[in-house]
C-alpha positions in Angstrom: 0.1 0.0 -0.2 1.3 3.2 -0.8 2.4 5.7 2.3 0.0 8.2 1.4 -2.9 6.0 1.5 -1.6 4.5 4.7 -1.4 8.5 6.2 -5.1 9.2 4.7 -6.2 5.8 6.5 -4.8 6.5 9.7 -5.7 10.3 9.6 -9.5 9.1 8.7 -9.4 6.5 12.0 -8.2 8.9 14.2 -10.9 11.6 13.4 -13.8 9.1 13.5 -12.0 8.3 17.2 -12.0 11.7 18.3 -15.2 12.4 16.7 -16.7 9.0 18.7 -14.8 10.5 21.8 -16.5 14.2 21.5 -19.8 12.0 21.2 -19.5 10.1 24.2 -17.6 13.7 25.9 -21.5 15.3 25.3 -23.2 12.4 26.9 -21.2 12.2 29.8 -21.8 15.9 30.4 -25.8 15.6 30.0 -25.1 12.5 32.5 -23.4 14.6 35.0 -26.5 17.1 35.3 -28.5 13.9 36.4 -26.1 11.9 38.8 -28.1 9.9 41.7 -26.2 12.2 44.4 -24.2 15.1 44.5 -20.6 14.5 44.1 -17.8 15.5 46.3 -16.5 19.0 46.3 -12.8 17.3 45.0 -15.2 15.2 42.6 -16.6 18.4 41.6 -13.3 20.1 41.2 -11.9 17.5 39.1 -15.1 17.6 36.7 -14.4 21.2 36.3 -10.8 20.9 35.1 -11.0 17.9 33.3 -14.0 19.7 31.6 -12.4 22.8 30.9 -8.9 20.8 29.4 -11.3 19.4 27.2 -13.1 22.3 26.0 -10.2 25.0 26.3 -7.0 23.3 26.2 -4.2 24.5 28.5 -5.2 27.1 31.3 -4.3 30.9 29.9 -4.1 34.2 32.3 -3.3 35.0 35.8 -4.0 33.3 38.7 -6.9 34.5 40.6 -6.3 36.4 43.6 -5.5 34.1 46.6 -8.5 35.2 48.9 -10.7 33.8 46.0 -10.5 30.5 47.1 -13.2 29.0 44.8 -11.6 30.9 41.9 -7.9 29.7 43.0 -9.0 26.2 43.5 -10.7 26.2 40.1 -7.6 27.5 38.5 -4.6 25.6 40.2 -6.8 22.2 39.3 -7.6 23.5 35.5 -3.5 24.1 35.6 -2.0 20.6 37.2 -3.6 19.4 33.4 -1.5 21.7 31.5 0.2 19.3 28.8 -2.9 17.2 28.8 -4.4 16.5 25.6 -7.7 17.6 24.9 -9.1 14.0 23.9 -7.2 12.6 27.1 -8.9 15.1 29.4 -12.2 14.1 27.6 -12.0 10.6 28.4 -11.1 11.1 31.6 -14.3 13.1 32.3 -15.9 10.6 30.6 -14.4 7.7 32.7 -15.0 9.6 36.0 -18.7 10.5 35.1 -19.3 6.1 34.4 -17.6 5.5 37.6 -20.3 8.3 39.7 -23.3 6.8 37.6 -22.2 2.9 39.1 
């Protein structure tokens, strides 16, 4: 098989995988709003940071003031995921929601 054909098939496979992960991610977002019980604050923070990394990528901008505890915690949690691909963050979000549903 020619190299160009192999690259094209690989690209199509990865694109369809990404589309599948995105669809599962959208479903997980909807499912997270209907969980049987409210998750702990730590889990909510984890969901938040995975969502932000999935949808926006690495954190940007200055960290919030140190006395804005909630905003600071969110920023630091999201910042801890720096470098994680959006697709990997989506998969972790999906896995976490599935765990919470069980």
